[in-house]
PDB file of N, CA, C and O in Angstrom:
ATOM      1  N   MET A   1       5.386  -0.725   1.232  1.00  0.00           N
ATOM      2  CA  MET A   1       6.338  -1.773   1.563  1.00  0.00           C
ATOM      3  C   MET A   1       7.545  -1.641   0.644  1.00  0.00           C
ATOM      4  O   MET A   1       7.398  -1.382  -0.551  1.00  0.00           O
ATOM      5  N   ASN A   2       8.716  -1.817   1.195  1.00  0.00           N
ATOM      6  CA  ASN A   2       9.942  -1.778   0.401  1.00  0.00           C
ATOM      7  C   ASN A   2      10.074  -3.045  -0.431  1.00  0.00           C
ATOM      8  O   ASN A   2       9.557  -4.096  -0.053  1.00  0.00           O
ATOM      9  N   ASP A   3      10.763  -2.948  -1.558  1.00  0.00           N
ATOM     10  CA  ASP A   3      10.961  -4.113  -2.414  1.00  0.00           C
ATOM     11  C   ASP A   3      11.766  -5.209  -1.744  1.00  0.00           C
ATOM     12  O   ASP A   3      11.596  -6.386  -2.064  1.00  0.00           O
ATOM     13  N   ASP A   4      12.649  -4.836  -0.808  1.00  0.00           N
ATOM     14  CA  ASP A   4      13.494  -5.833  -0.152  1.00  0.00           C
ATOM     15  C   ASP A   4      12.941  -6.279   1.201  1.00  0.00           C
ATOM     16  O   ASP A   4      13.640  -6.957   1.954  1.00  0.00           O
ATOM     17  N   SER A   5      11.707  -5.912   1.518  1.00  0.00           N
ATOM     18  CA  SER A   5      11.081  -6.297   2.772  1.00  0.00           C
ATOM     19  C   SER A   5      10.547  -7.726   2.697  1.00  0.00           C
ATOM     20  O   SER A   5      10.249  -8.245   1.621  1.00  0.00           O
ATOM     21  N   THR A   6      10.437  -8.334   3.853  1.00  0.00           N
ATOM     22  CA  THR A   6       9.783  -9.633   3.922  1.00  0.00           C
ATOM     23  C   THR A   6       8.564  -9.493   4.821  1.00  0.00           C
ATOM     24  O   THR A   6       8.514  -8.632   5.700  1.00  0.00           O
ATOM     25  N   LEU A   7       7.595 -10.345   4.585  1.00  0.00           N
ATOM     26  CA  LEU A   7       6.371 -10.336   5.379  1.00  0.00           C
ATOM     27  C   LEU A   7       6.396 -11.478   6.377  1.00  0.00           C
ATOM     28  O   LEU A   7       6.945 -12.548   6.111  1.00  0.00           O
ATOM     29  N   GLU A   8       5.791 -11.230   7.531  1.00  0.00           N
ATOM     30  CA  GLU A   8       5.647 -12.272   8.542  1.00  0.00           C
ATOM     31  C   GLU A   8       4.215 -12.266   9.052  1.00  0.00           C
ATOM     32  O   GLU A   8       3.553 -11.228   9.079  1.00  0.00           O
ATOM     33  N   THR A   9       3.754 -13.428   9.452  1.00  0.00           N
ATOM     34  CA  THR A   9       2.396 -13.597   9.930  1.00  0.00           C
ATOM     35  C   THR A   9       2.265 -13.083  11.362  1.00  0.00           C
ATOM     36  O   THR A   9       3.089 -13.390  12.223  1.00  0.00           O
ATOM     37  N   VAL A  10       1.204 -12.288  11.602  1.00  0.00           N
ATOM     38  CA  VAL A  10       0.911 -11.817  12.952  1.00  0.00           C
ATOM     39  C   VAL A  10      -0.394 -12.406  13.478  1.00  0.00           C
ATOM     40  O   VAL A  10      -0.660 -12.347  14.679  1.00  0.00           O
ATOM     41  N   ALA A  11      -1.214 -12.977  12.583  1.00  0.00           N
ATOM     42  CA  ALA A  11      -2.469 -13.601  13.001  1.00  0.00           C
ATOM     43  C   ALA A  11      -2.906 -14.615  11.951  1.00  0.00           C
ATOM     44  O   ALA A  11      -2.641 -14.450  10.760  1.00  0.00           O
ATOM     45  N   THR A  12      -3.576 -15.662  12.411  1.00  0.00           N
ATOM     46  CA  THR A  12      -4.163 -16.642  11.500  1.00  0.00           C
ATOM     47  C   THR A  12      -5.598 -16.914  11.931  1.00  0.00           C
ATOM     48  O   THR A  12      -5.957 -16.777  13.100  1.00  0.00           O
ATOM     49  N   THR A  13      -6.397 -17.300  10.961  1.00  0.00           N
ATOM     50  CA  THR A  13      -7.811 -17.571  11.229  1.00  0.00           C
ATOM     51  C   THR A  13      -8.355 -18.504  10.156  1.00  0.00           C
ATOM     52  O   THR A  13      -7.705 -18.733   9.135  1.00  0.00           O
ATOM     53  N   ASN A  14      -9.529 -19.032  10.386  1.00  0.00           N
ATOM     54  CA  ASN A  14     -10.226 -19.838   9.388  1.00  0.00           C
ATOM     55  C   ASN A  14     -11.110 -18.986   8.491  1.00  0.00           C
ATOM     56  O   ASN A  14     -11.574 -19.449   7.449  1.00  0.00           O
ATOM     57  N   PHE A  15     -11.343 -17.745   8.893  1.00  0.00           N
ATOM     58  CA  PHE A  15     -12.374 -16.953   8.244  1.00  0.00           C
ATOM     59  C   PHE A  15     -11.815 -15.680   7.604  1.00  0.00           C
ATOM     60  O   PHE A  15     -11.241 -14.843   8.301  1.00  0.00           O
ATOM     61  N   PRO A  16     -11.973 -15.524   6.294  1.00  0.00           N
ATOM     62  CA  PRO A  16     -11.479 -14.331   5.602  1.00  0.00           C
ATOM     63  C   PRO A  16     -12.027 -13.025   6.189  1.00  0.00           C
ATOM     64  O   PRO A  16     -11.299 -12.037   6.278  1.00  0.00           O
ATOM     65  N   ALA A  17     -13.295 -13.014   6.587  1.00  0.00           N
ATOM     66  CA  ALA A  17     -13.879 -11.790   7.147  1.00  0.00           C
ATOM     67  C   ALA A  17     -13.182 -11.396   8.448  1.00  0.00           C
ATOM     68  O   ALA A  17     -12.954 -10.212   8.696  1.00  0.00           O
ATOM     69  N   GLN A  18     -12.847 -12.371   9.266  1.00  0.00           N
ATOM     70  CA  GLN A  18     -12.139 -12.093  10.515  1.00  0.00           C
ATOM     71  C   GLN A  18     -10.742 -11.547  10.211  1.00  0.00           C
ATOM     72  O   GLN A  18     -10.273 -10.637  10.895  1.00  0.00           O
ATOM     73  N   ALA A  19     -10.081 -12.088   9.201  1.00  0.00           N
ATOM     74  CA  ALA A  19      -8.761 -11.598   8.806  1.00  0.00           C
ATOM     75  C   ALA A  19      -8.848 -10.144   8.344  1.00  0.00           C
ATOM     76  O   ALA A  19      -7.951  -9.351   8.628  1.00  0.00           O
ATOM     77  N   GLU A  20      -9.908  -9.795   7.644  1.00  0.00           N
ATOM     78  CA  GLU A  20     -10.087  -8.415   7.192  1.00  0.00           C
ATOM     79  C   GLU A  20     -10.292  -7.472   8.371  1.00  0.00           C
ATOM     80  O   GLU A  20      -9.820  -6.336   8.343  1.00  0.00           O
ATOM     81  N   VAL A  21     -10.980  -7.924   9.389  1.00  0.00           N
ATOM     82  CA  VAL A  21     -11.155  -7.110  10.601  1.00  0.00           C
ATOM     83  C   VAL A  21      -9.797  -6.866  11.261  1.00  0.00           C
ATOM     84  O   VAL A  21      -9.485  -5.742  11.656  1.00  0.00           O
ATOM     85  N   ILE A  22      -9.005  -7.912  11.375  1.00  0.00           N
ATOM     86  CA  ILE A  22      -7.674  -7.782  11.977  1.00  0.00           C
ATOM     87  C   ILE A  22      -6.819  -6.831  11.148  1.00  0.00           C
ATOM     88  O   ILE A  22      -6.125  -5.975  11.697  1.00  0.00           O
ATOM     89  N   ARG A  23      -6.868  -6.979   9.838  1.00  0.00           N
ATOM     90  CA  ARG A  23      -6.127  -6.077   8.955  1.00  0.00           C
ATOM     91  C   ARG A  23      -6.549  -4.636   9.173  1.00  0.00           C
ATOM     92  O   ARG A  23      -5.706  -3.742   9.251  1.00  0.00           O
ATOM     93  N   SER A  24      -7.842  -4.409   9.272  1.00  0.00           N
ATOM     94  CA  SER A  24      -8.380  -3.068   9.479  1.00  0.00           C
ATOM     95  C   SER A  24      -7.906  -2.468  10.809  1.00  0.00           C
ATOM     96  O   SER A  24      -7.539  -1.295  10.874  1.00  0.00           O
ATOM     97  N   VAL A  25      -7.920  -3.276  11.850  1.00  0.00           N
ATOM     98  CA  VAL A  25      -7.449  -2.803  13.162  1.00  0.00           C
ATOM     99  C   VAL A  25      -5.976  -2.429  13.080  1.00  0.00           C
ATOM    100  O   VAL A  25      -5.565  -1.388  13.592  1.00  0.00           O
ATOM    101  N   LEU A  26      -5.188  -3.272  12.440  1.00  0.00           N
ATOM    102  CA  LEU A  26      -3.761  -2.964  12.285  1.00  0.00           C
ATOM    103  C   LEU A  26      -3.559  -1.675  11.494  1.00  0.00           C
ATOM    104  O   LEU A  26      -2.733  -0.841  11.864  1.00  0.00           O
ATOM    105  N   GLU A  27      -4.298  -1.514  10.422  1.00  0.00           N
ATOM    106  CA  GLU A  27      -4.151  -0.315   9.608  1.00  0.00           C
ATOM    107  C   GLU A  27      -4.575   0.933  10.369  1.00  0.00           C
ATOM    108  O   GLU A  27      -4.032   2.011  10.131  1.00  0.00           O
ATOM    109  N   SER A  28      -5.531   0.809  11.276  1.00  0.00           N
ATOM    110  CA  SER A  28      -5.925   1.957  12.099  1.00  0.00           C
ATOM    111  C   SER A  28      -4.792   2.382  13.028  1.00  0.00           C
ATOM    112  O   SER A  28      -4.753   3.522  13.491  1.00  0.00           O
ATOM    113  N   GLY A  29      -3.869   1.454  13.297  1.00  0.00           N
ATOM    114  CA  GLY A  29      -2.716   1.755  14.124  1.00  0.00           C
ATOM    115  C   GLY A  29      -1.495   2.165  13.322  1.00  0.00           C
ATOM    116  O   GLY A  29      -0.414   2.339  13.884  1.00  0.00           O
ATOM    117  N   GLY A  30      -1.654   2.322  12.011  1.00  0.00           N
ATOM    118  CA  GLY A  30      -0.562   2.783  11.173  1.00  0.00           C
ATOM    119  C   GLY A  30       0.282   1.682  10.554  1.00  0.00           C
ATOM    120  O   GLY A  30       1.319   1.963   9.954  1.00  0.00           O
ATOM    121  N   PHE A  31      -0.143   0.444  10.688  1.00  0.00           N
ATOM    122  CA  PHE A  31       0.599  -0.676  10.105  1.00  0.00           C
ATOM    123  C   PHE A  31       0.075  -0.954   8.696  1.00  0.00           C
ATOM    124  O   PHE A  31      -1.119  -0.815   8.432  1.00  0.00           O
ATOM    125  N   GLU A  32       0.970  -1.344   7.803  1.00  0.00           N
ATOM    126  CA  GLU A  32       0.562  -1.806   6.480  1.00  0.00           C
ATOM    127  C   GLU A  32       0.394  -3.318   6.592  1.00  0.00           C
ATOM    128  O   GLU A  32       1.368  -4.044   6.793  1.00  0.00           O
ATOM    129  N   ALA A  33      -0.827  -3.783   6.463  1.00  0.00           N
ATOM    130  CA  ALA A  33      -1.124  -5.201   6.678  1.00  0.00           C
ATOM    131  C   ALA A  33      -1.727  -5.810   5.424  1.00  0.00           C
ATOM    132  O   ALA A  33      -2.361  -5.126   4.620  1.00  0.00           O
ATOM    133  N   PHE A  34      -1.516  -7.107   5.276  1.00  0.00           N
ATOM    134  CA  PHE A  34      -1.960  -7.842   4.094  1.00  0.00           C
ATOM    135  C   PHE A  34      -2.651  -9.130   4.522  1.00  0.00           C
ATOM    136  O   PHE A  34      -2.221  -9.789   5.468  1.00  0.00           O
ATOM    137  N   VAL A  35      -3.727  -9.485   3.819  1.00  0.00           N
ATOM    138  CA  VAL A  35      -4.416 -10.752   4.054  1.00  0.00           C
ATOM    139  C   VAL A  35      -3.976 -11.716   2.966  1.00  0.00           C
ATOM    140  O   VAL A  35      -4.036 -11.392   1.780  1.00  0.00           O
ATOM    141  N   VAL A  36      -3.534 -12.897   3.368  1.00  0.00           N
ATOM    142  CA  VAL A  36      -3.031 -13.908   2.443  1.00  0.00           C
ATOM    143  C   VAL A  36      -3.904 -15.159   2.555  1.00  0.00           C
ATOM    144  O   VAL A  36      -4.305 -15.550   3.651  1.00  0.00           O
ATOM    145  N   ASN A  37      -4.189 -15.774   1.425  1.00  0.00           N
ATOM    146  CA  ASN A  37      -4.986 -17.002   1.339  1.00  0.00           C
ATOM    147  C   ASN A  37      -6.460 -16.775   1.646  1.00  0.00           C
ATOM    148  O   ASN A  37      -7.129 -17.678   2.150  1.00  0.00           O
ATOM    149  N   SER A  38      -6.973 -15.597   1.356  1.00  0.00           N
ATOM    150  CA  SER A  38      -8.383 -15.333   1.672  1.00  0.00           C
ATOM    151  C   SER A  38      -9.336 -16.173   0.827  1.00  0.00           C
ATOM    152  O   SER A  38     -10.514 -16.297   1.163  1.00  0.00           O
ATOM    153  N   ASN A  39      -8.848 -16.739  -0.247  1.00  0.00           N
ATOM    154  CA  ASN A  39      -9.690 -17.601  -1.085  1.00  0.00           C
ATOM    155  C   ASN A  39      -9.464 -19.085  -0.848  1.00  0.00           C
ATOM    156  O   ASN A  39     -10.020 -19.928  -1.552  1.00  0.00           O
ATOM    157  N   ALA A  40      -8.642 -19.400   0.151  1.00  0.00           N
ATOM    158  CA  ALA A  40      -8.369 -20.809   0.453  1.00  0.00           C
ATOM    159  C   ALA A  40      -9.618 -21.470   1.012  1.00  0.00           C
ATOM    160  O   ALA A  40     -10.388 -20.827   1.725  1.00  0.00           O
ATOM    161  N   PRO A  41      -9.831 -22.733   0.704  1.00  0.00           N
ATOM    162  CA  PRO A  41     -10.971 -23.425   1.296  1.00  0.00           C
ATOM    163  C   PRO A  41     -10.789 -23.531   2.805  1.00  0.00           C
ATOM    164  O   PRO A  41      -9.701 -23.841   3.290  1.00  0.00           O
ATOM    165  N   THR A  42     -11.851 -23.275   3.528  1.00  0.00           N
ATOM    166  CA  THR A  42     -11.754 -23.335   4.988  1.00  0.00           C
ATOM    167  C   THR A  42     -12.546 -24.529   5.499  1.00  0.00           C
ATOM    168  O   THR A  42     -13.754 -24.633   5.286  1.00  0.00           O
ATOM    169  N   TYR A  43     -11.864 -25.395   6.155  1.00  0.00           N
ATOM    170  CA  TYR A  43     -12.477 -26.562   6.778  1.00  0.00           C
ATOM    171  C   TYR A  43     -12.527 -26.267   8.255  1.00  0.00           C
ATOM    172  O   TYR A  43     -11.525 -26.390   8.960  1.00  0.00           O
ATOM    173  N   VAL A  44     -13.689 -25.881   8.718  1.00  0.00           N
ATOM    174  CA  VAL A  44     -13.867 -25.384  10.076  1.00  0.00           C
ATOM    175  C   VAL A  44     -13.187 -26.295  11.086  1.00  0.00           C
ATOM    176  O   VAL A  44     -13.456 -27.494  11.164  1.00  0.00           O
ATOM    177  N   GLY A  45     -12.312 -25.693  11.842  1.00  0.00           N
ATOM    178  CA  GLY A  45     -11.646 -26.403  12.912  1.00  0.00           C
ATOM    179  C   GLY A  45     -10.414 -27.191  12.509  1.00  0.00           C
ATOM    180  O   GLY A  45      -9.699 -27.678  13.385  1.00  0.00           O
ATOM    181  N   LEU A  46     -10.140 -27.335  11.240  1.00  0.00           N
ATOM    182  CA  LEU A  46      -9.009 -28.163  10.843  1.00  0.00           C
ATOM    183  C   LEU A  46      -7.715 -27.371  10.696  1.00  0.00           C
ATOM    184  O   LEU A  46      -6.713 -27.696  11.333  1.00  0.00           O
ATOM    185  N   VAL A  47      -7.730 -26.347   9.872  1.00  0.00           N
ATOM    186  CA  VAL A  47      -6.507 -25.596   9.594  1.00  0.00           C
ATOM    187  C   VAL A  47      -6.837 -24.109   9.522  1.00  0.00           C
ATOM    188  O   VAL A  47      -7.766 -23.702   8.825  1.00  0.00           O
ATOM    189  N   GLU A  48      -6.072 -23.311  10.243  1.00  0.00           N
ATOM    190  CA  GLU A  48      -6.218 -21.861  10.118  1.00  0.00           C
ATOM    191  C   GLU A  48      -5.348 -21.425   8.948  1.00  0.00           C
ATOM    192  O   GLU A  48      -4.133 -21.275   9.082  1.00  0.00           O
ATOM    193  N   SER A  49      -5.983 -21.225   7.804  1.00  0.00           N
ATOM    194  CA  SER A  49      -5.212 -21.008   6.585  1.00  0.00           C
ATOM    195  C   SER A  49      -5.162 -19.560   6.119  1.00  0.00           C
ATOM    196  O   SER A  49      -4.349 -19.227   5.257  1.00  0.00           O
ATOM    197  N   VAL A  50      -6.008 -18.690   6.666  1.00  0.00           N
ATOM    198  CA  VAL A  50      -6.008 -17.293   6.257  1.00  0.00           C
ATOM    199  C   VAL A  50      -5.083 -16.532   7.204  1.00  0.00           C
ATOM    200  O   VAL A  50      -5.255 -16.560   8.422  1.00  0.00           O
ATOM    201  N   ARG A  51      -4.089 -15.847   6.610  1.00  0.00           N
ATOM    202  CA  ARG A  51      -3.077 -15.184   7.428  1.00  0.00           C
ATOM    203  C   ARG A  51      -3.123 -13.669   7.236  1.00  0.00           C
ATOM    204  O   ARG A  51      -3.427 -13.165   6.155  1.00  0.00           O
ATOM    205  N   VAL A  52      -2.809 -12.960   8.325  1.00  0.00           N
ATOM    206  CA  VAL A  52      -2.628 -11.517   8.275  1.00  0.00           C
ATOM    207  C   VAL A  52      -1.139 -11.279   8.489  1.00  0.00           C
ATOM    208  O   VAL A  52      -0.553 -11.747   9.465  1.00  0.00           O
ATOM    209  N   MET A  53      -0.534 -10.535   7.549  1.00  0.00           N
ATOM    210  CA  MET A  53       0.912 -10.365   7.568  1.00  0.00           C
ATOM    211  C   MET A  53       1.295  -8.886   7.556  1.00  0.00           C
ATOM    212  O   MET A  53       0.572  -8.044   7.022  1.00  0.00           O
ATOM    213  N   VAL A  54       2.456  -8.592   8.160  1.00  0.00           N
ATOM    214  CA  VAL A  54       3.039  -7.254   8.137  1.00  0.00           C
ATOM    215  C   VAL A  54       4.521  -7.394   7.810  1.00  0.00           C
ATOM    216  O   VAL A  54       5.062  -8.500   7.803  1.00  0.00           O
ATOM    217  N   GLU A  55       5.173  -6.268   7.541  1.00  0.00           N
ATOM    218  CA  GLU A  55       6.611  -6.298   7.295  1.00  0.00           C
ATOM    219  C   GLU A  55       7.315  -6.856   8.526  1.00  0.00           C
ATOM    220  O   GLU A  55       6.906  -6.595   9.657  1.00  0.00           O
ATOM    221  N   SER A  56       8.372  -7.623   8.299  1.00  0.00           N
ATOM    222  CA  SER A  56       9.080  -8.273   9.398  1.00  0.00           C
ATOM    223  C   SER A  56       9.586  -7.279  10.436  1.00  0.00           C
ATOM    224  O   SER A  56       9.670  -7.618  11.617  1.00  0.00           O
ATOM    225  N   SER A  57       9.921  -6.071  10.028  1.00  0.00           N
ATOM    226  CA  SER A  57      10.403  -5.065  10.974  1.00  0.00           C
ATOM    227  C   SER A  57       9.306  -4.565  11.908  1.00  0.00           C
ATOM    228  O   SER A  57       9.598  -3.913  12.910  1.00  0.00           O
ATOM    229  N   GLN A  58       8.045  -4.865  11.588  1.00  0.00           N
ATOM    230  CA  GLN A  58       6.916  -4.387  12.388  1.00  0.00           C
ATOM    231  C   GLN A  58       6.199  -5.488  13.153  1.00  0.00           C
ATOM    232  O   GLN A  58       5.186  -5.227  13.803  1.00  0.00           O
ATOM    233  N   VAL A  59       6.703  -6.706  13.088  1.00  0.00           N
ATOM    234  CA  VAL A  59       5.997  -7.838  13.685  1.00  0.00           C
ATOM    235  C   VAL A  59       5.749  -7.652  15.180  1.00  0.00           C
ATOM    236  O   VAL A  59       4.612  -7.778  15.637  1.00  0.00           O
ATOM    237  N   GLU A  60       6.780  -7.359  15.932  1.00  0.00           N
ATOM    238  CA  GLU A  60       6.621  -7.235  17.388  1.00  0.00           C
ATOM    239  C   GLU A  60       5.646  -6.124  17.744  1.00  0.00           C
ATOM    240  O   GLU A  60       4.772  -6.314  18.590  1.00  0.00           O
ATOM    241  N   ALA A  61       5.786  -4.969  17.108  1.00  0.00           N
ATOM    242  CA  ALA A  61       4.897  -3.845  17.388  1.00  0.00           C
ATOM    243  C   ALA A  61       3.456  -4.172  16.987  1.00  0.00           C
ATOM    244  O   ALA A  61       2.517  -3.801  17.691  1.00  0.00           O
ATOM    245  N   ALA A  62       3.282  -4.858  15.868  1.00  0.00           N
ATOM    246  CA  ALA A  62       1.935  -5.216  15.417  1.00  0.00           C
ATOM    247  C   ALA A  62       1.280  -6.209  16.370  1.00  0.00           C
ATOM    248  O   ALA A  62       0.097  -6.077  16.686  1.00  0.00           O
ATOM    249  N   ARG A  63       2.029  -7.191  16.826  1.00  0.00           N
ATOM    250  CA  ARG A  63       1.472  -8.158  17.789  1.00  0.00           C
ATOM    251  C   ARG A  63       1.089  -7.475  19.088  1.00  0.00           C
ATOM    252  O   ARG A  63       0.046  -7.774  19.669  1.00  0.00           O
ATOM    253  N   LYS A  64       1.928  -6.560  19.542  1.00  0.00           N
ATOM    254  CA  LYS A  64       1.634  -5.814  20.769  1.00  0.00           C
ATOM    255  C   LYS A  64       0.378  -4.967  20.560  1.00  0.00           C
ATOM    256  O   LYS A  64      -0.490  -4.920  21.431  1.00  0.00           O
ATOM    257  N   PHE A  65       0.279  -4.300  19.411  1.00  0.00           N
ATOM    258  CA  PHE A  65      -0.885  -3.478  19.107  1.00  0.00           C
ATOM    259  C   PHE A  65      -2.158  -4.320  19.086  1.00  0.00           C
ATOM    260  O   PHE A  65      -3.183  -3.908  19.628  1.00  0.00           O
ATOM    261  N   LEU A  66      -2.097  -5.498  18.464  1.00  0.00           N
ATOM    262  CA  LEU A  66      -3.269  -6.378  18.440  1.00  0.00           C
ATOM    263  C   LEU A  66      -3.661  -6.824  19.838  1.00  0.00           C
ATOM    264  O   LEU A  66      -4.846  -6.873  20.168  1.00  0.00           O
ATOM    265  N   ALA A  67      -2.671  -7.151  20.659  1.00  0.00           N
ATOM    266  CA  ALA A  67      -2.959  -7.569  22.032  1.00  0.00           C
ATOM    267  C   ALA A  67      -3.628  -6.445  22.816  1.00  0.00           C
ATOM    268  O   ALA A  67      -4.562  -6.682  23.582  1.00  0.00           O
ATOM    269  N   GLU A  68      -3.144  -5.223  22.617  1.00  0.00           N
ATOM    270  CA  GLU A  68      -3.713  -4.069  23.311  1.00  0.00           C
ATOM    271  C   GLU A  68      -5.088  -3.694  22.781  1.00  0.00           C
ATOM    272  O   GLU A  68      -5.864  -3.040  23.477  1.00  0.00           O
ATOM    273  N   ASN A  69      -5.395  -4.101  21.558  1.00  0.00           N
ATOM    274  CA  ASN A  69      -6.667  -3.767  20.929  1.00  0.00           C
ATOM    275  C   ASN A  69      -7.530  -4.994  20.657  1.00  0.00           C
ATOM    276  O   ASN A  69      -8.341  -5.000  19.732  1.00  0.00           O
ATOM    277  N   GLN A  70      -7.353  -6.007  21.451  1.00  0.00           N
ATOM    278  CA  GLN A  70      -8.105  -7.251  21.276  1.00  0.00           C
ATOM    279  C   GLN A  70      -9.603  -7.009  21.351  1.00  0.00           C
ATOM    280  O   GLN A  70     -10.382  -7.693  20.688  1.00  0.00           O
ATOM    281  N   GLU A  71     -10.008  -6.033  22.161  1.00  0.00           N
ATOM    282  CA  GLU A  71     -11.432  -5.722  22.278  1.00  0.00           C
ATOM    283  C   GLU A  71     -12.004  -5.239  20.944  1.00  0.00           C
ATOM    284  O   GLU A  71     -13.126  -5.601  20.589  1.00  0.00           O
ATOM    285  N   ALA A  72     -11.255  -4.434  20.213  1.00  0.00           N
ATOM    286  CA  ALA A  72     -11.706  -3.959  18.909  1.00  0.00           C
ATOM    287  C   ALA A  72     -11.835  -5.095  17.913  1.00  0.00           C
ATOM    288  O   ALA A  72     -12.777  -5.131  17.121  1.00  0.00           O
ATOM    289  N   VAL A  73     -10.888  -6.025  17.952  1.00  0.00           N
ATOM    290  CA  VAL A  73     -10.931  -7.185  17.064  1.00  0.00           C
ATOM    291  C   VAL A  73     -12.139  -8.049  17.402  1.00  0.00           C
ATOM    292  O   VAL A  73     -12.870  -8.475  16.507  1.00  0.00           O
ATOM    293  N   ALA A  74     -12.350  -8.306  18.679  1.00  0.00           N
ATOM    294  CA  ALA A  74     -13.444  -9.185  19.115  1.00  0.00           C
ATOM    295  C   ALA A  74     -14.808  -8.546  18.859  1.00  0.00           C
ATOM    296  O   ALA A  74     -15.759  -9.249  18.518  1.00  0.00           O
ATOM    297  N   SER A  75     -14.918  -7.230  19.019  1.00  0.00           N
ATOM    298  CA  SER A  75     -16.223  -6.582  18.859  1.00  0.00           C
ATOM    299  C   SER A  75     -16.694  -6.573  17.406  1.00  0.00           C
ATOM    300  O   SER A  75     -17.889  -6.432  17.147  1.00  0.00           O
ATOM    301  N   GLU A  76     -15.782  -6.719  16.469  1.00  0.00           N
ATOM    302  CA  GLU A  76     -16.121  -6.712  15.048  1.00  0.00           C
ATOM    303  C   GLU A  76     -16.437  -8.109  14.499  1.00  0.00           C
ATOM    304  O   GLU A  76     -16.913  -8.242  13.372  1.00  0.00           O
ATOM    305  N   GLU A  77     -16.176  -9.126  15.285  1.00  0.00           N
ATOM    306  CA  GLU A  77     -16.374 -10.506  14.786  1.00  0.00           C
ATOM    307  C   GLU A  77     -17.827 -10.895  14.798  1.00  0.00           C
ATOM    308  O   GLU A  77     -18.169 -12.013  14.413  1.00  0.00           O
TER     309      GLU A  77
END
């Protein structure tokens, strides 16, 4: 990641393990992805606080990649 880059959220979840799966799927597609708030308390059903983020220049491509690979994300959950 460049020093002047900004990160944007491409996915949110309540579960850190699910965020790691999403990160892994993105990285398999060549995206540099980051999990944020993985240690946040999760109150099931209240707030999706764990975020998966990529560089802002890759947001659209990453979202498209996740949509095209939703089966891979779902099969790992």
